[in-house]
ZADREN-664187 format. One record per residue (C-alpha): x, y negated, z; residue number from 1. Coordinates in Angstrom, 3 decimals, padded with zeros to 6 digits, m for minus. Each point is the difference from the previous one (the first is absolute). Last residue first. Layout:
<lumpa east="X" north="Y" up="Z" i="NUM"/>
...
// end
This chain:
<lumpa east="m046.960" north="m054.522" up="m074.006" i="261"/>
<lumpa east="001.479" north="003.338" up="000.146" i="260"/>
<lumpa east="002.927" north="001.190" up="m002.599" i="259"/>
<lumpa east="000.044" north="003.617" up="001.101" i="258"/>
<lumpa east="003.345" north="002.666" up="m000.332" i="257"/>
<lumpa east="m000.723" north="003.505" up="000.490" i="256"/>
<lumpa east="002.269" north="002.048" up="001.796" i="255"/>
<lumpa east="000.299" north="004.876" up="m000.204" i="254"/>
<lumpa east="002.148" north="000.832" up="002.411" i="253"/>
<lumpa east="001.157" north="003.947" up="m000.549" i="252"/>
<lumpa east="m000.601" north="003.248" up="001.322" i="251"/>
<lumpa east="001.744" north="002.884" up="000.638" i="250"/>
<lumpa east="001.390" north="m001.932" up="002.956" i="249"/>
<lumpa east="003.567" north="m000.133" up="m000.348" i="248"/>
<lumpa east="003.099" north="002.227" up="002.388" i="247"/>
<lumpa east="003.171" north="m001.230" up="m002.309" i="246"/>
<lumpa east="m000.148" north="m002.754" up="m002.858" i="245"/>
<lumpa east="m003.120" north="000.250" up="m002.820" i="244"/>
<lumpa east="m003.751" north="m000.740" up="000.787" i="243"/>
<lumpa east="000.683" north="m003.550" up="000.665" i="242"/>
<lumpa east="001.637" north="m000.304" up="m003.684" i="241"/>
<lumpa east="m003.536" north="001.398" up="m001.473" i="240"/>
<lumpa east="m001.756" north="m003.778" up="000.978" i="239"/>
<lumpa east="m003.083" north="m000.131" up="m001.464" i="238"/>
<lumpa east="m001.168" north="m003.357" up="m000.924" i="237"/>
<lumpa east="m003.053" north="m001.883" up="m000.853" i="236"/>
<lumpa east="m000.250" north="m003.786" up="m001.661" i="235"/>
<lumpa east="m001.323" north="m003.377" up="m000.676" i="234"/>
<lumpa east="m003.390" north="001.073" up="001.904" i="233"/>
<lumpa east="m002.818" north="m002.817" up="000.461" i="232"/>
<lumpa east="m002.671" north="001.786" up="m002.155" i="231"/>
<lumpa east="000.395" north="002.677" up="002.528" i="230"/>
<lumpa east="m001.529" north="m002.300" up="002.244" i="229"/>
<lumpa east="m003.316" north="m000.380" up="m001.648" i="228"/>
<lumpa east="m000.030" north="003.815" up="m001.037" i="227"/>
<lumpa east="000.758" north="001.262" up="003.998" i="226"/>
<lumpa east="002.850" north="001.400" up="000.504" i="225"/>
<lumpa east="001.994" north="003.666" up="m000.261" i="224"/>
<lumpa east="003.306" north="000.784" up="001.061" i="223"/>
<lumpa east="001.144" north="002.873" up="m000.648" i="222"/>
<lumpa east="001.864" north="004.009" up="001.033" i="221"/>
<lumpa east="m000.944" north="002.577" up="m001.302" i="220"/>
<lumpa east="001.685" north="m000.043" up="m003.188" i="219"/>
<lumpa east="001.892" north="003.377" up="m000.640" i="218"/>
<lumpa east="003.196" north="001.406" up="m000.336" i="217"/>
<lumpa east="002.039" north="002.123" up="m001.497" i="216"/>
<lumpa east="003.346" north="m002.335" up="m001.822" i="215"/>
<lumpa east="002.451" north="002.266" up="000.179" i="214"/>
<lumpa east="002.203" north="m001.141" up="002.332" i="213"/>
<lumpa east="m003.027" north="m000.681" up="002.408" i="212"/>
<lumpa east="m001.117" north="003.653" up="m000.283" i="211"/>
<lumpa east="003.453" north="001.561" up="001.289" i="210"/>
<lumpa east="m002.039" north="002.992" up="000.819" i="209"/>
<lumpa east="m001.561" north="m000.811" up="003.026" i="208"/>
<lumpa east="m000.423" north="m003.942" up="001.459" i="207"/>
<lumpa east="m003.090" north="m000.646" up="m001.728" i="206"/>
<lumpa east="m000.335" north="m003.254" up="m002.597" i="205"/>
<lumpa east="m001.844" north="m002.447" up="000.519" i="204"/>
<lumpa east="m000.435" north="m003.193" up="m001.218" i="203"/>
<lumpa east="m000.601" north="000.602" up="m003.183" i="202"/>
<lumpa east="000.502" north="m001.639" up="m003.806" i="201"/>
<lumpa east="m000.748" north="001.950" up="m003.064" i="200"/>
<lumpa east="m002.807" north="m001.443" up="m001.037" i="199"/>
<lumpa east="m000.048" north="m002.734" up="m002.949" i="198"/>
<lumpa east="m002.681" north="m002.597" up="001.029" i="197"/>
<lumpa east="001.464" north="m002.033" up="002.112" i="196"/>
<lumpa east="m001.466" north="m003.835" up="001.299" i="195"/>
<lumpa east="m003.800" north="001.438" up="001.104" i="194"/>
<lumpa east="001.722" north="003.203" up="000.993" i="193"/>
<lumpa east="002.527" north="m001.755" up="002.372" i="192"/>
<lumpa east="m002.640" north="m002.325" up="001.580" i="191"/>
<lumpa east="m002.921" north="003.187" up="m000.225" i="190"/>
<lumpa east="m003.683" north="m002.159" up="000.619" i="189"/>
<lumpa east="m002.400" north="000.381" up="002.624" i="188"/>
<lumpa east="m003.766" north="m001.651" up="m000.492" i="187"/>
<lumpa east="m001.626" north="003.276" up="002.067" i="186"/>
<lumpa east="000.629" north="002.399" up="m003.067" i="185"/>
<lumpa east="003.304" north="m000.029" up="000.944" i="184"/>
<lumpa east="m001.047" north="002.201" up="002.905" i="183"/>
<lumpa east="m002.053" north="002.134" up="m002.342" i="182"/>
<lumpa east="003.037" north="000.700" up="m002.120" i="181"/>
<lumpa east="002.332" north="000.448" up="003.018" i="180"/>
<lumpa east="m003.325" north="003.011" up="000.637" i="179"/>
<lumpa east="m000.168" north="000.827" up="m003.506" i="178"/>
<lumpa east="003.663" north="001.426" up="000.185" i="177"/>
<lumpa east="m000.183" north="001.430" up="003.147" i="176"/>
<lumpa east="m002.859" north="002.210" up="m002.169" i="175"/>
<lumpa east="001.564" north="000.447" up="m003.180" i="174"/>
<lumpa east="003.534" north="001.303" up="002.157" i="173"/>
<lumpa east="003.036" north="m001.437" up="m000.188" i="172"/>
<lumpa east="001.586" north="m000.733" up="003.096" i="171"/>
<lumpa east="m000.713" north="003.677" up="000.598" i="170"/>
<lumpa east="000.267" north="002.234" up="m002.653" i="169"/>
<lumpa east="m002.483" north="m000.316" up="m003.469" i="168"/>
<lumpa east="002.803" north="m000.425" up="m002.399" i="167"/>
<lumpa east="002.828" north="m000.925" up="002.096" i="166"/>
<lumpa east="002.099" north="002.574" up="m002.785" i="165"/>
<lumpa east="m001.613" north="m001.217" up="m002.850" i="164"/>
<lumpa east="000.464" north="m003.652" up="001.302" i="163"/>
<lumpa east="003.790" north="000.071" up="000.515" i="162"/>
<lumpa east="001.701" north="m003.069" up="000.932" i="161"/>
<lumpa east="m003.857" north="m001.513" up="001.361" i="160"/>
<lumpa east="m001.092" north="m002.919" up="000.201" i="159"/>
<lumpa east="m001.102" north="m000.874" up="m003.272" i="158"/>
<lumpa east="m002.102" north="003.254" up="000.167" i="157"/>
<lumpa east="m002.672" north="m002.511" up="001.960" i="156"/>
<lumpa east="m000.166" north="m001.000" up="003.985" i="155"/>
<lumpa east="002.292" north="001.784" up="001.595" i="154"/>
<lumpa east="m001.449" north="000.962" up="003.480" i="153"/>
<lumpa east="002.211" north="m000.973" up="003.497" i="152"/>
<lumpa east="m001.043" north="m003.051" up="000.032" i="151"/>
<lumpa east="002.614" north="m001.069" up="002.344" i="150"/>
<lumpa east="m000.676" north="m003.514" up="000.362" i="149"/>
<lumpa east="m001.442" north="m003.573" up="m001.088" i="148"/>
<lumpa east="m003.422" north="m001.228" up="m000.268" i="147"/>
<lumpa east="000.224" north="m003.870" up="m001.030" i="146"/>
<lumpa east="m003.041" north="m001.737" up="000.940" i="145"/>
<lumpa east="m002.479" north="m003.714" up="m000.783" i="144"/>
<lumpa east="m002.585" north="m000.318" up="002.302" i="143"/>
<lumpa east="m002.932" north="m000.202" up="m001.542" i="142"/>
<lumpa east="m002.224" north="001.619" up="002.819" i="141"/>
<lumpa east="m001.534" north="002.480" up="m002.024" i="140"/>
<lumpa east="003.475" north="001.530" up="m001.521" i="139"/>
<lumpa east="001.462" north="m000.263" up="003.680" i="138"/>
<lumpa east="m003.542" north="002.575" up="000.837" i="137"/>
<lumpa east="000.723" north="001.360" up="m003.094" i="136"/>
<lumpa east="003.304" north="001.504" up="001.199" i="135"/>
<lumpa east="m000.821" north="000.988" up="003.118" i="134"/>
<lumpa east="m002.446" north="002.319" up="m001.834" i="133"/>
<lumpa east="002.904" north="001.210" up="m002.729" i="132"/>
<lumpa east="002.464" north="001.160" up="002.791" i="131"/>
<lumpa east="m002.491" north="002.484" up="001.395" i="130"/>
<lumpa east="m000.533" north="000.769" up="m003.365" i="129"/>
<lumpa east="004.176" north="001.097" up="m000.018" i="128"/>
<lumpa east="m000.886" north="001.330" up="003.254" i="127"/>
<lumpa east="m002.255" north="002.374" up="m001.260" i="126"/>
<lumpa east="001.891" north="001.340" up="m002.897" i="125"/>
<lumpa east="003.549" north="000.613" up="002.622" i="124"/>
<lumpa east="m001.951" north="001.637" up="002.788" i="123"/>
<lumpa east="m001.834" north="002.088" up="m003.383" i="122"/>
<lumpa east="004.344" north="000.633" up="m000.979" i="121"/>
<lumpa east="m000.013" north="000.788" up="004.029" i="120"/>
<lumpa east="m002.220" north="002.637" up="000.178" i="119"/>
<lumpa east="002.610" north="001.821" up="m002.603" i="118"/>
<lumpa east="m000.947" north="001.992" up="m002.462" i="117"/>
<lumpa east="001.891" north="m003.011" up="m002.414" i="116"/>
<lumpa east="002.898" north="m000.207" up="001.489" i="115"/>
<lumpa east="001.322" north="m002.795" up="003.470" i="114"/>
<lumpa east="m001.861" north="m002.308" up="m001.068" i="113"/>
<lumpa east="002.233" north="m003.003" up="000.546" i="112"/>
<lumpa east="m001.870" north="m002.172" up="002.356" i="111"/>
<lumpa east="m000.649" north="m003.121" up="m001.783" i="110"/>
<lumpa east="002.829" north="m003.226" up="001.808" i="109"/>
<lumpa east="m001.718" north="m003.333" up="m000.007" i="108"/>
<lumpa east="001.099" north="m003.213" up="000.194" i="107"/>
<lumpa east="m002.649" north="m002.363" up="m000.354" i="106"/>
<lumpa east="000.613" north="m003.819" up="m000.685" i="105"/>
<lumpa east="m003.074" north="m002.556" up="000.354" i="104"/>
<lumpa east="001.676" north="m002.977" up="m001.912" i="103"/>
<lumpa east="m000.069" north="m003.714" up="000.903" i="102"/>
<lumpa east="003.580" north="m000.264" up="000.994" i="101"/>
<lumpa east="m000.291" north="003.147" up="001.856" i="100"/>
<lumpa east="m003.103" north="002.144" up="001.757" i="99"/>
<lumpa east="000.640" north="003.395" up="001.555" i="98"/>
<lumpa east="m000.322" north="003.265" up="m000.855" i="97"/>
<lumpa east="001.137" north="003.874" up="001.597" i="96"/>
<lumpa east="m000.628" north="002.909" up="m001.304" i="95"/>
<lumpa east="000.961" north="003.430" up="000.500" i="94"/>
<lumpa east="000.534" north="001.439" up="003.434" i="93"/>
<lumpa east="m001.626" north="003.433" up="000.040" i="92"/>
<lumpa east="m003.540" north="m000.563" up="002.399" i="91"/>
<lumpa east="m000.185" north="000.117" up="003.789" i="90"/>
<lumpa east="m001.749" north="m002.807" up="000.515" i="89"/>
<lumpa east="m002.644" north="001.569" up="m002.398" i="88"/>
<lumpa east="m000.132" north="m002.614" up="m003.413" i="87"/>
<lumpa east="m002.854" north="m001.776" up="m001.119" i="86"/>
<lumpa east="001.107" north="m003.018" up="m000.768" i="85"/>
<lumpa east="003.029" north="000.995" up="m002.047" i="84"/>
<lumpa east="003.385" north="000.013" up="001.792" i="83"/>
<lumpa east="001.521" north="m003.179" up="002.085" i="82"/>
<lumpa east="m000.929" north="m003.445" up="m001.084" i="81"/>
<lumpa east="001.746" north="m003.300" up="000.674" i="80"/>
<lumpa east="m001.821" north="m002.773" up="m000.350" i="79"/>
<lumpa east="003.286" north="m002.586" up="m001.209" i="78"/>
<lumpa east="003.234" north="000.802" up="m000.316" i="77"/>
<lumpa east="002.700" north="m002.976" up="000.384" i="76"/>
<lumpa east="002.347" north="m000.485" up="m003.171" i="75"/>
<lumpa east="003.317" north="001.541" up="000.069" i="74"/>
<lumpa east="m001.848" north="003.888" up="000.354" i="73"/>
<lumpa east="000.462" north="003.284" up="000.560" i="72"/>
<lumpa east="m002.956" north="002.483" up="m000.191" i="71"/>
<lumpa east="000.319" north="003.548" up="001.790" i="70"/>
<lumpa east="m001.506" north="003.274" up="m001.385" i="69"/>
<lumpa east="000.355" north="002.938" up="002.353" i="68"/>
<lumpa east="m000.175" north="003.883" up="m001.653" i="67"/>
<lumpa east="001.596" north="002.892" up="002.027" i="66"/>
<lumpa east="002.050" north="000.747" up="002.780" i="65"/>
<lumpa east="m001.268" north="m002.561" up="002.660" i="64"/>
<lumpa east="m002.523" north="m001.696" up="m000.549" i="63"/>
<lumpa east="m000.610" north="m003.813" up="m001.882" i="62"/>
<lumpa east="m001.744" north="m003.531" up="m000.214" i="61"/>
<lumpa east="001.930" north="m003.112" up="m000.697" i="60"/>
<lumpa east="000.274" north="m003.414" up="000.116" i="59"/>
<lumpa east="003.530" north="m001.737" up="m000.540" i="58"/>
<lumpa east="001.386" north="m003.604" up="m000.423" i="57"/>
<lumpa east="002.697" north="m000.220" up="m002.345" i="56"/>
<lumpa east="003.006" north="m002.655" up="000.744" i="55"/>
<lumpa east="002.855" north="002.064" up="m001.263" i="54"/>
<lumpa east="000.620" north="000.635" up="004.052" i="53"/>
<lumpa east="m004.154" north="000.228" up="000.501" i="52"/>
<lumpa east="000.675" north="003.256" up="m002.305" i="51"/>
<lumpa east="003.594" north="001.732" up="001.529" i="50"/>
<lumpa east="m001.936" north="m000.415" up="003.906" i="49"/>
<lumpa east="m003.141" north="001.695" up="m001.537" i="48"/>
<lumpa east="000.841" north="003.072" up="000.685" i="47"/>
<lumpa east="m002.906" north="001.961" up="000.145" i="46"/>
<lumpa east="m000.078" north="001.679" up="003.285" i="45"/>
<lumpa east="m002.618" north="m001.001" up="001.475" i="44"/>
<lumpa east="m002.142" north="000.425" up="m003.028" i="43"/>
<lumpa east="000.606" north="003.326" up="m000.102" i="42"/>
<lumpa east="001.970" north="001.355" up="m002.711" i="41"/>
<lumpa east="m000.635" north="001.612" up="m003.137" i="40"/>
<lumpa east="000.955" north="m002.620" up="m002.559" i="39"/>
<lumpa east="m002.056" north="001.658" up="m002.608" i="38"/>
<lumpa east="m000.485" north="m003.573" up="m001.635" i="37"/>
<lumpa east="000.742" north="m003.703" up="m000.183" i="36"/>
<lumpa east="m000.899" north="m002.539" up="m001.775" i="35"/>
<lumpa east="002.112" north="m002.992" up="m000.264" i="34"/>
<lumpa east="m001.003" north="m003.857" up="000.053" i="33"/>
<lumpa east="001.649" north="m003.131" up="m001.114" i="32"/>
<lumpa east="002.853" north="001.869" up="m001.985" i="31"/>
<lumpa east="002.927" north="m000.371" up="001.367" i="30"/>
<lumpa east="002.404" north="002.179" up="m003.080" i="29"/>
<lumpa east="004.026" north="000.710" up="000.891" i="28"/>
<lumpa east="m000.777" north="m000.608" up="003.499" i="27"/>
<lumpa east="m003.098" north="001.779" up="m000.091" i="26"/>
<lumpa east="001.502" north="002.831" up="m001.494" i="25"/>
<lumpa east="002.575" north="000.215" up="003.099" i="24"/>
<lumpa east="m002.269" north="m000.182" up="002.417" i="23"/>
<lumpa east="m002.039" north="003.225" up="m001.629" i="22"/>
<lumpa east="003.460" north="001.702" up="m000.896" i="21"/>
<lumpa east="001.070" north="m000.233" up="003.328" i="20"/>
<lumpa east="m003.279" north="001.315" up="001.668" i="19"/>
<lumpa east="m000.840" north="003.288" up="m001.826" i="18"/>
<lumpa east="000.214" north="002.247" up="002.767" i="17"/>
<lumpa east="m001.530" north="m002.047" up="002.158" i="16"/>
<lumpa east="m003.359" north="m001.226" up="m002.438" i="15"/>
<lumpa east="m000.349" north="004.099" up="m001.065" i="14"/>
<lumpa east="m000.681" north="000.438" up="m003.836" i="13"/>
<lumpa east="000.578" north="m003.814" up="m000.864" i="12"/>
<lumpa east="m002.688" north="000.027" up="m002.284" i="11"/>
<lumpa east="m000.043" north="m003.446" up="m001.470" i="10"/>
<lumpa east="m002.695" north="m003.013" up="m000.543" i="9"/>
<lumpa east="001.230" north="m003.113" up="m001.450" i="8"/>
<lumpa east="m001.421" north="m003.619" up="000.350" i="7"/>
<lumpa east="001.282" north="m003.723" up="m001.496" i="6"/>
<lumpa east="m002.082" north="m002.628" up="m000.237" i="5"/>
<lumpa east="001.273" north="m003.227" up="m002.344" i="4"/>
<lumpa east="m001.307" north="m003.419" up="000.870" i="3"/>
<lumpa east="m002.640" north="m001.950" up="m002.381" i="2"/>
<lumpa east="m000.020" north="m003.420" up="000.888" i="1"/>
// end
């Protein structure tokens, strides 16, 4: 008998600052798994109790002030992996993966890149290449996979409010887009784009200049799935409402619902 499986991704821009928003959202949208990015807290200080109270177990991989990722799941998490396999011990904490409901979940916070002329931009491209190699190994193992997170790349011009203004800029540079396309070439499908062809749907809006109310956004938060699994996806939605109100994250959550055998 087929059962539903719902997963969401959300860059919360500090879990402690946004905790009431996240728990309220989970009560309204009790997804099976929530991928969190930019938690900005060391593992011991992650507010686990608030998630446990809602019926979620949590796997975390965080650091103070910057970065950090976590998985909150109503289903058991198995074979948890923290960080890319080739990462040095002091590398920024940007990836956590686990197996859940027979699916390999990979939650990522891709480096921003800072500026095209910055060494951080090269680090971003190399990180995406390393992620591609990690996913290729997963594909070779024949596992169904979902990769969710803040990719800090708008896949194409439909994902940008003003393509001319953003042409060749950070998040939209051809090198970034090629790296993302190469990663997706490992047999992954952009679930939102698979179901929604038109542009104008965004997941991130700058806090400045009234960008959210003006519709000046980018779609950089993605849920990707292996092709066979993507065929079981029934709906994908960006919750723009979660970006409203006092002290929001600058990102909106994205949710996908699957009907799994």
